[in-house]
MOPAC internal coordinates of N, CA, C and O (Angstrom, degrees):
PM7 1SCF
backbone

  N    0.0000 0     0.00 0     0.00 0    0    0    0
  C    1.3929 1     0.00 0     0.00 0    1    0    0
  C    1.5517 1   117.35 1     0.00 0    2    1    0
  O    1.2310 1   124.11 1   151.52 1    3    2    1
  N    1.4217 1   109.72 1   -28.48 1    3    2    1
  C    1.4982 1   112.92 1   175.07 1    5    3    2
  C    1.4767 1   113.50 1   -66.36 1    6    5    3
  O    1.2310 1   118.38 1   144.44 1    7    6    5
  N    1.2765 1   120.69 1   -35.56 1    7    6    5
  C    1.4476 1   121.86 1  -179.78 1    9    7    6
  C    1.5214 1   108.20 1   -71.62 1   10    9    7
  O    1.2310 1   116.97 1   148.79 1   11   10    9
  N    1.2397 1   123.37 1   -31.21 1   11   10    9
  C    1.4244 1   120.54 1   177.34 1   13   11   10
  C    1.5258 1   112.48 1   -73.26 1   14   13   11
  O    1.2310 1   120.34 1   145.26 1   15   14   13
  N    1.3114 1   116.95 1   -34.74 1   15   14   13
  C    1.5284 1   122.23 1   172.54 1   17   15   14
  C    1.5888 1   110.07 1   -59.14 1   18   17   15
  O    1.2310 1   123.12 1   134.10 1   19   18   17
  N    1.4276 1   111.63 1   -45.90 1   19   18   17
  C    1.4323 1   117.27 1   179.55 1   21   19   18
  C    1.4733 1   112.85 1   -56.57 1   22   21   19
  O    1.2310 1   118.90 1   147.73 1   23   22   21
  N    1.2903 1   119.70 1   -32.27 1   23   22   21
  C    1.4905 1   122.21 1   177.22 1   25   23   22
  C    1.5198 1   112.31 1   -88.48 1   26   25   23
  O    1.2310 1   118.24 1   139.53 1   27   26   25
  N    1.2879 1   120.96 1   -40.47 1   27   26   25
  C    1.4033 1   125.81 1  -175.63 1   29   27   26
  C    1.6231 1   109.18 1   -66.93 1   30   29   27
  O    1.2310 1   120.33 1   131.56 1   31   30   29
  N    1.2793 1   116.98 1   -48.44 1   31   30   29
  C    1.5384 1   116.45 1  -176.93 1   33   31   30
  C    1.5732 1   112.46 1   -54.26 1   34   33   31
  O    1.2310 1   118.65 1   130.07 1   35   34   33
  N    1.2751 1   120.17 1   -49.93 1   35   34   33
  C    1.3534 1   115.58 1   179.02 1   37   35   34
  C    1.5089 1   113.80 1   -64.67 1   38   37   35
  O    1.2310 1   116.88 1   146.17 1   39   38   37
  N    1.2880 1   123.54 1   -33.83 1   39   38   37
  C    1.3831 1   130.48 1   173.60 1   41   39   38
  C    1.5882 1   110.97 1   -51.35 1   42   41   39
  O    1.2310 1   124.88 1   124.51 1   43   42   41
  N    1.3682 1   108.23 1   -55.49 1   43   42   41
  C    1.5086 1   118.68 1   178.12 1   45   43   42
  C    1.5964 1   111.38 1   -58.10 1   46   45   43
  O    1.2310 1   121.49 1   134.37 1   47   46   45
  N    1.2942 1   114.76 1   -45.63 1   47   46   45
  C    1.3626 1   122.28 1  -171.97 1   49   47   46
  C    1.5734 1   113.07 1   -75.34 1   50   49   47
  O    1.2310 1   119.22 1   160.84 1   51   50   49
  N    1.2873 1   119.09 1   -19.16 1   51   50   49
  C    1.3970 1   121.62 1  -173.64 1   53   51   50
  C    1.5730 1   112.53 1   -61.18 1   54   53   51
  O    1.2310 1   121.45 1   139.25 1   55   54   53
  N    1.2562 1   114.83 1   -40.75 1   55   54   53
  C    1.5692 1   117.71 1  -178.39 1   57   55   54
  C    1.5262 1   109.12 1   -64.18 1   58   57   55
  O    1.2310 1   120.05 1   142.23 1   59   58   57
  N    1.3842 1   117.51 1   -37.77 1   59   58   57
  C    1.3421 1   121.30 1  -173.77 1   61   59   58
  C    1.6919 1   110.12 1   -76.41 1   62   61   59
  O    1.2310 1   122.23 1   144.41 1   63   62   61
  N    1.2366 1   113.33 1   -35.59 1   63   62   61
  C    1.5816 1   112.13 1   174.37 1   65   63   62
  C    1.3758 1   111.07 1   -72.00 1   66   65   63
  O    1.2310 1   113.93 1   137.45 1   67   66   65
  N    1.3480 1   129.09 1   -42.55 1   67   66   65
  C    1.3939 1   126.58 1   177.39 1   69   67   66
  C    1.4678 1   110.74 1   -66.96 1   70   69   67
  O    1.2310 1   119.26 1   130.12 1   71   70   69
  N    1.3730 1   119.02 1   -49.88 1   71   70   69
  C    1.4515 1   119.10 1  -177.80 1   73   71   70
  C    1.5334 1   112.01 1   -66.23 1   74   73   71
  O    1.2310 1   120.51 1   146.86 1   75   74   73
  N    1.4169 1   116.63 1   -33.14 1   75   74   73
  C    1.5060 1   114.25 1  -178.88 1   77   75   74
  C    1.4393 1   114.57 1   -73.92 1   78   77   75
  O    1.2310 1   120.58 1   149.26 1   79   78   77
  N    1.4087 1   116.50 1   -30.74 1   79   78   77
  C    1.4141 1   123.61 1   175.24 1   81   79   78
  C    1.5080 1   110.46 1   -63.55 1   82   81   79
  O    1.2310 1   118.91 1   135.23 1   83   82   81
  N    1.3642 1   119.69 1   -44.77 1   83   82   81
  C    1.4099 1   125.86 1  -174.14 1   85   83   82
  C    1.5466 1   105.30 1   -69.67 1   86   85   83
  O    1.2310 1   118.54 1   144.98 1   87   86   85
  N    1.3061 1   120.39 1   -35.02 1   87   86   85
  C    1.4511 1   123.29 1  -168.97 1   89   87   86
  C    1.7131 1   100.21 1   -80.53 1   90   89   87
  O    1.2310 1   121.95 1   137.52 1   91   90   89
  N    1.2043 1   113.87 1   -42.48 1   91   90   89
  C    1.5495 1   115.07 1   173.53 1   93   91   90
  C    1.5019 1   116.39 1   -56.88 1   94   93   91
  O    1.2310 1   121.73 1   138.59 1   95   94   93
  N    1.2602 1   114.30 1   -41.41 1   95   94   93
  C    1.4847 1   118.55 1  -178.98 1   97   95   94
  C    1.6235 1   115.49 1   -86.02 1   98   97   95
  O    1.2310 1   122.08 1   155.72 1   99   98   97
  N    1.2821 1   113.63 1   -24.28 1   99   98   97
  C    1.4412 1   119.38 1   176.99 1  101   99   98
  C    1.6597 1   116.05 1  -130.07 1  102  101   99
  O    1.2310 1   120.81 1  -119.77 1  103  102  101
  N    1.2858 1   116.06 1    60.23 1  103  102  101
  C    1.4003 1   113.22 1  -173.72 1  105  103  102
  C    1.5607 1   118.06 1   -69.03 1  106  105  103
  O    1.2310 1   120.80 1   167.00 1  107  106  105
  N    1.2986 1   116.08 1   -13.00 1  107  106  105
  C    1.4475 1   123.45 1   171.14 1  109  107  106
  C    1.4899 1   113.91 1   -61.79 1  110  109  107
  O    1.2310 1   119.61 1   151.96 1  111  110  109
  N    1.2883 1   118.35 1   -28.04 1  111  110  109
  C    1.5086 1   126.51 1   177.49 1  113  111  110
  C    1.6223 1   108.79 1   -62.02 1  114  113  111
  O    1.2310 1   119.98 1   136.77 1  115  114  113
  N    1.2385 1   117.65 1   -43.23 1  115  114  113
  C    1.4924 1   119.43 1  -171.95 1  117  115  114
  C    1.5487 1   109.66 1  -112.28 1  118  117  115
  O    1.2310 1   115.55 1   170.87 1  119  118  117
  N    1.3445 1   126.04 1    -9.13 1  119  118  117
  C    1.3598 1   124.77 1  -179.27 1  121  119  118
  C    1.5438 1   117.42 1   -59.73 1  122  121  119
  O    1.2310 1   121.74 1   139.39 1  123  122  121
  N    1.3464 1   114.28 1   -40.61 1  123  122  121
  C    1.4867 1   112.73 1   178.81 1  125  123  122
  C    1.5404 1   112.57 1   -62.75 1  126  125  123
  O    1.2310 1   120.05 1   140.29 1  127  126  125
  N    1.3499 1   117.50 1   -39.71 1  127  126  125
  C    1.4335 1   126.56 1  -176.08 1  129  127  126
  C    1.5099 1   109.24 1   -67.56 1  130  129  127
  O    1.2310 1   122.12 1   146.54 1  131  130  129
  N    1.3832 1   113.54 1   -33.46 1  131  130  129
  C    1.4915 1   119.34 1  -172.67 1  133  131  130
  C    1.5115 1   113.67 1   -86.14 1  134  133  131
  O    1.2310 1   121.81 1   162.20 1  135  134  133
  N    1.3145 1   114.14 1   -17.80 1  135  134  133
  C    1.5383 1   118.83 1  -178.53 1  137  135  134
  C    1.4788 1   117.97 1   -48.11 1  138  137  135
  O    1.2310 1   118.18 1   137.16 1  139  138  137
  N    1.3407 1   121.07 1   -42.84 1  139  138  137
  C    1.4591 1   117.55 1  -178.23 1  141  139  138
  C    1.5553 1   111.70 1   -71.00 1  142  141  139
  O    1.2310 1   120.08 1   161.38 1  143  142  141
  N    1.1341 1   117.45 1   -18.62 1  143  142  141
  C    1.5969 1   117.53 1   175.60 1  145  143  142
  C    1.5340 1   108.72 1   -94.46 1  146  145  143
  O    1.2310 1   118.97 1   141.04 1  147  146  145
  N    1.3399 1   119.58 1   -38.96 1  147  146  145
  C    1.4986 1   117.43 1  -171.30 1  149  147  146
  C    1.4424 1   109.05 1   -76.58 1  150  149  147
  O    1.2310 1   116.65 1   139.86 1  151  150  149
  N    1.2870 1   123.97 1   -40.14 1  151  150  149
  C    1.5396 1   126.43 1  -179.02 1  153  151  150
  C    1.5411 1   108.49 1   -53.49 1  154  153  151
  O    1.2310 1   117.29 1   124.68 1  155  154  153
  N    1.2058 1   122.76 1   -55.32 1  155  154  153
  C    1.5325 1   119.56 1  -176.52 1  157  155  154
  C    1.5744 1   111.65 1   -63.39 1  158  157  155
  O    1.2310 1   122.18 1   142.38 1  159  158  157
  N    1.3337 1   113.42 1   -37.62 1  159  158  157
  C    1.4728 1   115.84 1  -179.82 1  161  159  158
  C    1.6471 1   114.06 1   -67.67 1  162  161  159
  O    1.2310 1   124.91 1   138.02 1  163  162  161
  N    1.3173 1   108.17 1   -41.98 1  163  162  161
  C    1.4275 1   113.88 1  -175.16 1  165  163  162
  C    1.5499 1   110.71 1   -67.46 1  166  165  163
  O    1.2310 1   121.41 1   149.18 1  167  166  165
  N    1.3757 1   114.90 1   -30.82 1  167  166  165
  C    1.3796 1   125.23 1   176.97 1  169  167  166
  C    1.5673 1   112.27 1   -64.97 1  170  169  167
  O    1.2310 1   120.95 1   144.94 1  171  170  169
  N    1.2451 1   115.79 1   -35.06 1  171  170  169
  C    1.4732 1   123.37 1  -176.16 1  173  171  170
  C    1.5270 1   115.59 1   -92.38 1  174  173  171
  O    1.2310 1   121.43 1   156.18 1  175  174  173
  N    1.4005 1   114.86 1   -23.82 1  175  174  173
  C    1.3803 1   116.52 1   178.60 1  177  175  174
  C    1.4570 1   109.76 1  -117.23 1  178  177  175
  O    1.2310 1   120.70 1   -70.75 1  179  178  177
  N    1.2883 1   116.26 1   109.25 1  179  178  177
  C    1.4649 1   124.07 1  -172.67 1  181  179  178
  C    1.4945 1   115.86 1   -64.67 1  182  181  179
  O    1.2310 1   120.27 1   158.28 1  183  182  181
  N    1.2586 1   117.08 1   -21.72 1  183  182  181
  C    1.4792 1   119.46 1  -170.64 1  185  183  182
  C    1.5469 1   104.15 1   -86.12 1  186  185  183
  O    1.2310 1   114.81 1   170.43 1  187  186  185
  N    1.1783 1   127.44 1    -9.57 1  187  186  185
  C    1.4760 1   130.60 1  -176.20 1  189  187  186
  C    1.5024 1   110.09 1   -88.73 1  190  189  187
  O    1.2310 1   118.60 1   -34.08 1  191  190  189
  N    1.3384 1   120.28 1   145.92 1  191  190  189
  C    1.4021 1   119.09 1   175.93 1  193  191  190
  C    1.6153 1   111.03 1   -64.36 1  194  193  191
  O    1.2310 1   120.55 1   -27.44 1  195  194  193
  N    1.3087 1   116.55 1   152.56 1  195  194  193
  C    1.4232 1   122.27 1  -177.83 1  197  195  194
  C    1.5848 1   112.87 1   -87.66 1  198  197  195
  O    1.2310 1   118.67 1   161.29 1  199  198  197
  N    1.4070 1   120.15 1   -18.71 1  199  198  197
  C    1.3866 1   120.61 1  -178.26 1  201  199  198
  C    1.5701 1   106.48 1   -92.33 1  202  201  199
  O    1.2310 1   124.11 1   -47.93 1  203  202  201
  N    1.3541 1   109.73 1   132.07 1  203  202  201
  C    1.4874 1   116.36 1  -174.54 1  205  203  202
  C    1.6742 1   111.76 1   -60.95 1  206  205  203
  O    1.2310 1   121.54 1   147.14 1  207  206  205
  N    1.3081 1   114.67 1   -32.86 1  207  206  205
  C    1.4742 1   115.01 1   174.43 1  209  207  206
  C    1.3918 1   112.53 1   -59.70 1  210  209  207
  O    1.2310 1   117.90 1   135.88 1  211  210  209
  N    1.3700 1   121.60 1   -44.12 1  211  210  209
  C    1.4329 1   122.31 1   179.99 1  213  211  210
  C    1.4450 1   111.78 1   -72.80 1  214  213  211
  O    1.2310 1   117.12 1   156.53 1  215  214  213
  N    1.2861 1   123.08 1   -23.47 1  215  214  213
  C    1.5019 1   121.33 1   174.89 1  217  215  214
  C    1.5259 1   114.73 1   -75.30 1  218  217  215
  O    1.2310 1   122.35 1   147.87 1  219  218  217
  N    1.4660 1   113.10 1   -32.13 1  219  218  217
  C    1.3886 1   113.15 1   174.23 1  221  219  218
  C    1.4996 1   114.89 1   -81.26 1  222  221  219
  O    1.2310 1   121.31 1   161.20 1  223  222  221
  N    1.3791 1   115.10 1   -18.80 1  223  222  221
  C    1.4692 1   116.73 1   174.39 1  225  223  222
  C    1.5734 1   105.75 1   -72.24 1  226  225  223
  O    1.2310 1   120.24 1   137.99 1  227  226  225
  N    1.2878 1   117.15 1   -42.01 1  227  226  225
  C    1.4269 1   121.52 1  -177.40 1  229  227  226
  C    1.5654 1   109.27 1   -62.72 1  230  229  227
  O    1.2310 1   120.24 1   140.67 1  231  230  229
  N    1.2378 1   117.15 1   -39.33 1  231  230  229
  C    1.5320 1   125.52 1  -176.94 1  233  231  230
  C    1.7054 1    97.19 1   -67.81 1  234  233  231
  O    1.2310 1   117.97 1   126.72 1  235  234  233
  N    1.2342 1   121.48 1   -53.28 1  235  234  233
  C    1.4107 1   124.81 1  -176.22 1  237  235  234
  C    1.5601 1   110.01 1   -59.15 1  238  237  235
  O    1.2310 1   119.39 1   137.35 1  239  238  237
  N    1.2473 1   118.77 1   -42.65 1  239  238  237
  C    1.4938 1   122.23 1   170.91 1  241  239  238
  C    1.4329 1   122.20 1   -55.29 1  242  241  239
  O    1.2310 1   122.95 1   143.94 1  243  242  241
  N    1.4719 1   111.95 1   -36.06 1  243  242  241
  C    1.4582 1   120.53 1  -176.36 1  245  243  242
  C    1.5355 1    99.37 1   -80.52 1  246  245  243
  O    1.2310 1   115.96 1   143.17 1  247  246  245
  N    1.2810 1   125.28 1   -36.83 1  247  246  245
  C    1.5142 1   122.82 1  -174.83 1  249  247  246
  C    1.5417 1   104.09 1   -72.04 1  250  249  247
  O    1.2310 1   119.89 1   134.16 1  251  250  249
  N    1.3198 1   117.82 1   -45.84 1  251  250  249
  C    1.4768 1   116.21 1   176.27 1  253  251  250
  C    1.4747 1   116.82 1   -53.60 1  254  253  251
  O    1.2310 1   121.94 1   121.55 1  255  254  253
  N    1.4431 1   113.89 1   -58.45 1  255  254  253
  C    1.4532 1   117.21 1   177.63 1  257  255  254
  C    1.4825 1   115.49 1   -60.10 1  258  257  255
  O    1.2310 1   118.58 1   131.68 1  259  258  257
  N    1.2234 1   120.32 1   -48.32 1  259  258  257
  C    1.4561 1   122.04 1  -174.90 1  261  259  258
  C    1.6130 1   109.45 1   -67.94 1  262  261  259
  O    1.2310 1   122.68 1   142.94 1  263  262  261
  N    1.4350 1   112.48 1   -37.06 1  263  262  261
  C    1.4216 1   118.01 1   176.08 1  265  263  262
  C    1.5135 1   113.40 1   -58.76 1  266  265  263
  O    1.2310 1   121.95 1   134.41 1  267  266  265
  N    1.3751 1   113.88 1   -45.59 1  267  266  265
  C    1.4224 1   119.30 1   179.70 1  269  267  266
  C    1.5648 1   113.22 1   -63.15 1  270  269  267
  O    1.2310 1   121.07 1   137.82 1  271  270  269
  N    1.3820 1   115.56 1   -42.18 1  271  270  269
  C    1.4161 1   120.65 1   174.96 1  273  271  270
  C    1.5654 1   113.03 1   -63.78 1  274  273  271
  O    1.2310 1   119.99 1   138.02 1  275  274  273
  N    1.3057 1   117.63 1   -41.98 1  275  274  273
  C    1.5017 1   122.04 1   176.10 1  277  275  274
  C    1.6454 1   111.43 1   -61.99 1  278  277  275
  O    1.2310 1   123.48 1   137.30 1  279  278  277
  N    1.3623 1   110.93 1   -42.70 1  279  278  277
  C    1.3738 1   118.18 1   177.72 1  281  279  278
  C    1.4305 1   116.09 1   -60.19 1  282  281  279
  O    1.2310 1   117.70 1   147.71 1  283  282  281
  N    1.2641 1   121.99 1   -32.29 1  283  282  281
  C    1.5303 1   124.73 1  -176.82 1  285  283  282
  C    1.5065 1   109.74 1  -101.50 1  286  285  283
  O    1.2310 1   121.50 1   178.02 1  287  286  285
  N    1.3794 1   114.73 1    -1.98 1  287  286  285
  C    1.4721 1   123.54 1   176.74 1  289  287  286
  C    1.5473 1   116.53 1    79.21 1  290  289  287
  O    1.2310 1   120.61 1  -157.46 1  291  290  289
  N    1.3429 1   116.45 1    22.54 1  291  290  289
  C    1.4280 1   123.32 1  -177.00 1  293  291  290
  C    1.6533 1   103.66 1   -95.66 1  294  293  291
  O    1.2310 1   124.25 1   -57.36 1  295  294  293
  N    1.2638 1   109.44 1   122.64 1  295  294  293
  C    1.5842 1   118.37 1  -176.40 1  297  295  294
  C    1.5409 1   111.57 1    45.30 1  298  297  295
  O    1.2310 1   119.97 1  -124.60 1  299  298  297
  N    1.2852 1   117.67 1    55.40 1  299  298  297
  C    1.4864 1   123.17 1  -171.51 1  301  299  298
  C    1.5019 1   115.47 1   -59.83 1  302  301  299
  O    1.2310 1   121.31 1   143.28 1  303  302  301
  N    1.3521 1   115.09 1   -36.72 1  303  302  301
  C    1.5535 1   119.14 1  -179.29 1  305  303  302
  C    1.5216 1   105.86 1   -68.63 1  306  305  303
  O    1.2310 1   118.64 1   130.75 1  307  306  305
  N    1.3565 1   120.20 1   -49.25 1  307  306  305
  C    1.3818 1   122.83 1  -173.34 1  309  307  306
  C    1.5872 1   109.17 1   -70.45 1  310  309  307
  O    1.2310 1   121.98 1   141.65 1  311  310  309
  N    1.2858 1   113.81 1   -38.35 1  311  310  309
  C    1.5193 1   112.08 1   173.38 1  313  311  310
  C    1.5064 1   116.17 1   -62.66 1  314  313  311
  O    1.2310 1   121.38 1   134.12 1  315  314  313
  N    1.3086 1   114.97 1   -45.88 1  315  314  313
  C    1.5570 1   123.61 1   177.25 1  317  315  314
  C    1.6124 1   105.49 1   -53.20 1  318  317  315
  O    1.2310 1   121.21 1   131.28 1  319  318  317
  N    1.3167 1   115.28 1   -48.72 1  319  318  317
  C    1.4137 1   120.45 1  -177.55 1  321  319  318
  C    1.5443 1   114.07 1   -58.80 1  322  321  319
  O    1.2310 1   123.84 1   136.48 1  323  322  321
  N    1.3962 1   110.24 1   -43.52 1  323  322  321
  C    1.4674 1   115.70 1  -177.45 1  325  323  322
  C    1.5202 1   109.06 1   -67.45 1  326  325  323
  O    1.2310 1   119.99 1   140.82 1  327  326  325
  N    1.4820 1   117.62 1   -39.18 1  327  326  325
  C    1.4841 1   115.94 1   178.43 1  329  327  326
  C    1.5017 1   107.28 1   -70.09 1  330  329  327
  O    1.2310 1   116.65 1   143.07 1  331  330  329
  N    1.2580 1   123.97 1   -36.93 1  331  330  329
  C    1.5085 1   122.26 1  -177.30 1  333  331  330
  C    1.5088 1   105.52 1   -61.84 1  334  333  331
  O    1.2310 1   117.42 1   138.61 1  335  334  333
  N    1.3471 1   122.52 1   -41.39 1  335  334  333
  C    1.5122 1   120.19 1  -176.74 1  337  335  334
  C    1.5990 1   109.22 1   -70.80 1  338  337  335
  O    1.2310 1   118.45 1   159.84 1  339  338  337
  N    1.3734 1   120.57 1   -20.16 1  339  338  337
  C    1.4117 1   114.09 1   170.48 1  341  339  338
  C    1.4607 1   115.19 1   -91.47 1  342  341  339
  O    1.2310 1   118.21 1   167.62 1  343  342  341
  N    1.3221 1   121.01 1   -12.38 1  343  342  341
  C    1.3863 1   125.26 1  -179.46 1  345  343  342
  C    1.5453 1   115.32 1   -77.30 1  346  345  343
  O    1.2310 1   123.98 1   151.46 1  347  346  345
  N    1.3510 1   109.97 1   -28.54 1  347  346  345
  C    1.4938 1   114.11 1   172.35 1  349  347  346
  C    1.5701 1   115.41 1   -57.47 1  350  349  347
  O    1.2310 1   121.38 1   120.23 1  351  350  349
  N    1.3799 1   114.97 1   -59.77 1  351  350  349
  C    1.4861 1   113.79 1  -176.59 1  353  351  350
  C    1.5067 1   112.06 1   -66.46 1  354  353  351
  O    1.2310 1   122.14 1   149.78 1  355  354  353
  N    1.3305 1   113.50 1   -30.22 1  355  354  353
  C    1.4892 1   119.58 1  -178.59 1  357  355  354
  C    1.5533 1   107.54 1   -63.35 1  358  357  355
  O    1.2310 1   119.14 1   137.57 1  359  358  357
  N    1.2533 1   119.24 1   -42.43 1  359  358  357
  C    1.3882 1   129.02 1  -176.99 1  361  359  358
  C    1.6004 1   109.75 1   -67.81 1  362  361  359
  O    1.2310 1   122.86 1   138.49 1  363  362  361
  N    1.2763 1   112.12 1   -41.51 1  363  362  361
  C    1.5163 1   120.45 1  -174.43 1  365  363  362
  C    1.5521 1   105.92 1   -77.91 1  366  365  363
  O    1.2310 1   119.15 1   148.12 1  367  366  365
  N    1.2215 1   119.23 1   -31.88 1  367  366  365
  C    1.4189 1   115.89 1  -178.62 1  369  367  366
  C    1.5302 1   110.10 1   -89.88 1  370  369  367
  O    1.2310 1   115.63 1   145.15 1  371  370  369
  N    1.3359 1   125.89 1   -34.85 1  371  370  369
  C    1.3004 1   124.99 1  -172.43 1  373  371  370
  C    1.5528 1   118.00 1   -90.94 1  374  373  371
  O    1.2310 1   121.59 1   162.45 1  375  374  373
  N    1.3144 1   114.57 1   -17.55 1  375  374  373
  C    1.5107 1   114.95 1  -172.48 1  377  375  374
  C    1.5676 1   111.98 1  -133.11 1  378  377  375
  O    1.2310 1   122.40 1  -127.35 1  379  378  377
  N    1.2468 1   113.01 1    52.65 1  379  378  377
  C    1.5600 1   121.05 1  -176.78 1  381  379  378
  C    1.4288 1   110.72 1   -82.53 1  382  381  379
  O    1.2310 1   122.36 1  -114.30 1  383  382  381
  N    1.3108 1   113.08 1    65.70 1  383  382  381
  C    1.4767 1   122.27 1  -174.03 1  385  383  382
  C    1.5056 1   114.71 1   -57.78 1  386  385  383
  O    1.2310 1   121.70 1   146.74 1  387  386  385
  N    1.3826 1   114.35 1   -33.26 1  387  386  385
  C    1.4976 1   120.94 1   178.26 1  389  387  386
  C    1.5536 1   110.82 1   -62.42 1  390  389  387
  O    1.2310 1   117.53 1   161.61 1  391  390  389
  N    1.2587 1   122.30 1   -18.39 1  391  390  389
  C    1.5227 1   122.10 1   175.59 1  393  391  390
  C    1.4383 1   115.86 1   -90.48 1  394  393  391
  O    1.2310 1   119.28 1   166.87 1  395  394  393
  N    1.2836 1   118.98 1   -13.13 1  395  394  393
  C    1.5101 1   126.29 1  -177.41 1  397  395  394
  C    1.5920 1   108.07 1   -69.91 1  398  397  395
  O    1.2310 1   119.22 1   -49.58 1  399  398  397
  N    1.3225 1   119.10 1   130.42 1  399  398  397
  C    1.3791 1   126.05 1   171.34 1  401  399  398
  C    1.4732 1   115.39 1   -88.74 1  402  401  399
  O    1.2310 1   119.44 1   149.48 1  403  402  401
  N    1.2906 1   118.68 1   -30.52 1  403  402  401
  C    1.4544 1   129.34 1   171.72 1  405  403  402
  C    1.5125 1   114.65 1   -67.17 1  406  405  403
  O    1.2310 1   117.08 1   -62.07 1  407  406  405
  N    1.2700 1   123.16 1   117.93 1  407  406  405
  C    1.4345 1   123.11 1  -173.90 1  409  407  406
  C    1.4938 1   111.38 1   -60.73 1  410  409  407
  O    1.2310 1   121.32 1   139.52 1  411  410  409
  N    1.3878 1   115.07 1   -40.48 1  411  410  409
  C    1.4633 1   117.87 1  -176.18 1  413  411  410
  C    1.5410 1   110.00 1   -68.08 1  414  413  411
  O    1.2310 1   120.80 1   131.26 1  415  414  413
  N    1.3070 1   116.08 1   -48.74 1  415  414  413
  C    1.4142 1   123.50 1   178.97 1  417  415  414
  C    1.6022 1   109.42 1   -55.09 1  418  417  415
  O    1.2310 1   122.12 1   134.44 1  419  418  417
  N    1.3594 1   113.54 1   -45.56 1  419  418  417
  C    1.4218 1   119.38 1  -176.96 1  421  419  418
  C    1.5770 1   109.28 1   -60.06 1  422  421  419
  O    1.2310 1   121.30 1   137.66 1  423  422  421
  N    1.4843 1   115.11 1   -42.34 1  423  422  421
  C    1.3805 1   116.33 1   179.41 1  425  423  422
  C    1.5321 1   114.87 1   -67.64 1  426  425  423
  O    1.2310 1   121.92 1   145.52 1  427  426  425
  N    1.3291 1   113.93 1   -34.48 1  427  426  425
  C    1.4871 1   118.31 1   175.79 1  429  427  426
  C    1.6568 1   112.25 1   -64.21 1  430  429  427
  O    1.2310 1   123.69 1   132.17 1  431  430  429
  N    1.2988 1   110.53 1   -47.83 1  431  430  429
  C    1.4873 1   115.06 1   179.78 1  433  431  430
  C    1.5876 1   109.55 1   -63.81 1  434  433  431
  O    1.2310 1   119.26 1   141.57 1  435  434  433
  N    1.3474 1   119.02 1   -38.43 1  435  434  433
  C    1.4198 1   117.18 1   173.74 1  437  435  434
  C    1.4173 1   118.61 1   -59.73 1  438  437  435
  O    1.2310 1   120.85 1   135.23 1  439  438  437
  N    1.2952 1   115.98 1   -44.77 1  439  438  437
  C    1.4845 1   126.97 1   172.83 1  441  439  438
  C    1.5739 1   108.06 1   -51.64 1  442  441  439
  O    1.2310 1   118.81 1   127.11 1  443  442  441
  N    1.3390 1   119.88 1   -52.89 1  443  442  441
  C    1.3562 1   122.59 1   177.72 1  445  443  442
  C    1.5010 1   112.70 1   -64.18 1  446  445  443
  O    1.2310 1   117.45 1   140.16 1  447  446  445
  N    1.3257 1   122.47 1   -39.84 1  447  446  445
  C    1.3447 1   125.55 1  -179.90 1  449  447  446
  C    1.6078 1   109.42 1   -57.93 1  450  449  447
  O    1.2310 1   123.64 1   128.79 1  451  450  449
  N    1.2803 1   110.62 1   -51.21 1  451  450  449
  C    1.5863 1   118.39 1  -177.41 1  453  451  450
  C    1.4440 1   108.03 1   -69.13 1  454  453  451
  O    1.2310 1   116.58 1   146.99 1  455  454  453
  N    1.3604 1   124.10 1   -33.01 1  455  454  453
  C    1.4846 1   125.35 1   173.71 1  457  455  454
  C    1.5660 1   106.33 1   -57.97 1  458  457  455
  O    1.2310 1   118.63 1   132.18 1  459  458  457
  N    1.3094 1   120.21 1   -47.82 1  459  458  457
  C    1.3673 1   126.97 1   175.15 1  461  459  458
  C    1.4646 1   114.31 1   -58.77 1  462  461  459
  O    1.2310 1   119.29 1   136.96 1  463  462  461
  N    1.2934 1   118.96 1   -43.04 1  463  462  461
  C    1.4826 1   122.12 1   178.43 1  465  463  462
  C    1.5523 1   106.79 1   -66.68 1  466  465  463
  O    1.2310 1   119.25 1   138.39 1  467  466  465
  N    1.3441 1   119.04 1   -41.61 1  467  466  465
  C    1.4364 1   119.63 1   173.34 1  469  467  466
  C    1.5029 1   114.08 1   -60.28 1  470  469  467
  O    1.2310 1   117.40 1   141.39 1  471  470  469
  N    1.2731 1   122.55 1   -38.61 1  471  470  469
  C    1.4031 1   121.99 1   179.66 1  473  471  470
  C    1.6073 1   107.42 1   -68.64 1  474  473  471
  O    1.2310 1   121.24 1   139.36 1  475  474  473
  N    1.2728 1   115.23 1   -40.64 1  475  474  473
  C    1.4364 1   117.77 1   175.70 1  477  475  474
  C    1.4117 1   119.15 1   -56.86 1  478  477  475
  O    1.2310 1   121.21 1   149.89 1  479  478  477
  N    1.3271 1   115.30 1   -30.11 1  479  478  477
  C    1.4534 1   125.51 1   175.20 1  481  479  478
  C    1.5074 1   109.48 1   -72.90 1  482  481  479
  O    1.2310 1   119.76 1   137.14 1  483  482  481
  N    1.2191 1   118.07 1   -42.86 1  483  482  481
  C    1.4881 1   124.11 1   172.33 1  485  483  482
  C    1.5761 1   111.68 1   -60.23 1  486  485  483
  O    1.2310 1   119.90 1   137.80 1  487  486  485
  N    1.3057 1   117.79 1   -42.20 1  487  486  485
  C    1.4087 1   122.48 1   178.38 1  489  487  486
  C    1.4652 1   111.00 1   -65.27 1  490  489  487
  O    1.2310 1   118.89 1   137.67 1  491  490  489
  N    1.3398 1   119.73 1   -42.33 1  491  490  489
  C    1.4067 1   128.79 1  -175.68 1  493  491  490
  C    1.6397 1   106.08 1   -67.82 1  494  493  491
  O    1.2310 1   124.48 1   141.92 1  495  494  493
  N    1.3233 1   109.01 1   -38.08 1  495  494  493
  C    1.4308 1   109.11 1   175.73 1  497  495  494
  C    1.6151 1   117.67 1   -67.86 1  498  497  495
  O    1.2310 1   122.46 1   151.95 1  499  498  497
  N    1.2926 1   112.89 1   -28.05 1  499  498  497
  C    1.4424 1   116.15 1   175.97 1  501  499  498
  C    1.6029 1   108.11 1   -72.62 1  502  501  499
  O    1.2310 1   123.47 1   139.61 1  503  502  501
  N    1.4370 1   110.95 1   -40.39 1  503  502  501
  C    1.5220 1   113.69 1   176.88 1  505  503  502
  C    1.4390 1   114.33 1   -55.21 1  506  505  503
  O    1.2310 1   120.54 1   140.91 1  507  506  505
  N    1.4000 1   116.58 1   -39.09 1  507  506  505
  C    1.4774 1   123.57 1  -170.18 1  509  507  506
  C    1.5515 1   108.88 1   -80.68 1  510  509  507
  O    1.2310 1   120.93 1   166.98 1  511  510  509
  N    1.2743 1   115.83 1   -13.02 1  511  510  509
  C    1.4813 1   119.00 1   174.19 1  513  511  510
  C    1.4994 1   110.85 1    96.78 1  514  513  511
  O    1.2310 1   120.10 1   180.00 1  515  514  513

């Protein structure tokens, strides 16, 4: 079982390391889509930055850092929990399939939404041990 975890954790972490780095370096790519989610959150939580670009960079940094830790097996439960916490707003902001009027776009976004839900399940599995 230990060998399986040694292979599975980096596989699960890879998406978050790559995606987190991209978001950290290029927040302008996701900021417009994230705005409807980030604005209400930043208004309610005073500790968070108020600029959407900064919030998505923070989200990307957490995914990158926690993904790297998960990938190498350092604090895997805490790392998976941190990633899971970032994945919820990422999914709600980025894959709002229910709002799409184009059927093809709706189907693509639903697939991405469900992919994220599946990854969330994998992360929660790591958290639970």
